[in-house]
Steps between C-alpha positions, in 0.01 A plus 500: 500500500649651808256460790509773768638269773785349289867568537527607141229772553685640805830518298312675212321739747833588666659582172197711398500692833876580472455635151197690606684682779793615272293599193318829428121500440491444124768232525311337787199461273693349215672263739168399662349442154790277401477312830132451462532357149789279619286376802213401266739363238633256760165319470477505118659778292276438207202649686680825551364585152143495641585759769671708242207473258247598774722787613545636147123477411380678811774763490406601143125472566526727809682772306247470223216543745660813660571647169144510360191674639275287277291285733441244230867463416586476869254210534646322197849529643388369833333216315823409332670471836219287651476264200876455459569440874197272568565306175858418611391405848200294385704321243755374746262438782205331322618367163537147639180516685291596193684252293417220741130613524475505124637156467263372766207662325590351163551158659142524648364574164676194346804668347835376609789749461851497607569707816642841410683679777766765516763331713618818680510601855299785627734802523560575868351824619316574174179593671674741736690702247214491244243647732761738641562626147129527426434699809762754391322543161162536672646763738636699206165468314311626805734789539623388843864463371717654236683256282852395597763727345758229457439157353772359731332638809165347387672165430641506850154566646367192309795263572603612853636174635385505865133469389535374142421129556280493809338851512346702627366693201631849559311807366714725282363803694700361803803335356584685186565838671744322728684362197513835325604714806844477677484286813698541823603207716472588877564312808132487578404374153766232510399388840130471395591323174712249683225420748253452219734264318569292814139491600409379148762231509380378837138471375628317188764262650366443842130521463396436140765227418408303807127531437539392133480122560165551674349740248636302206302196613182714489560664174611191303199302634680174479351352803156533669509775762270588787339845526695596808832404344414711187408795726 
């Protein structure tokens, strides 16, 4: 995966920005969607199907909720979104944990079974885009937001690469209108964005990376530590 302070990411970002400046609004969105999927696919392209599945489910559910006045049907549709998204998230996050726990329990009862684990890594950012998608469905259900007109715009809202793998979780009421409406790049916005990027890189490269050896010693717990050191 391209980390935000790598050369490959800066090359990727430069290409995206150049294309963004020369393209009209609708083409900007398509380009950003392709760029976002490419960015995530650089880590493991196979997990793009999970983002696409989450996106498709909640896009269809949201339109179903908006199309019916029946409170019972609306709740059933919301439940479909909740069950589908949380099942995917729970499977990838907790399958191995529950498998290990079940094996330990059976061993304590005198049954010896072969360990059964799904040898697969946790999809990066799955918690962020799952809860972001769920928050959209809930907003539509509550009547705080109309469903996205375009599947591609909604897919961009879910997969937008600057906050796809590390958050924050962005509410649809804030980000989706920015996706759907034309955007104008001004000198003031460019200057503010550049400052935010540089300040974020400073906190990551200068502060966080240099504190990592100290904090890792605490979090891994490999050696006895005094209370003042932990503090």
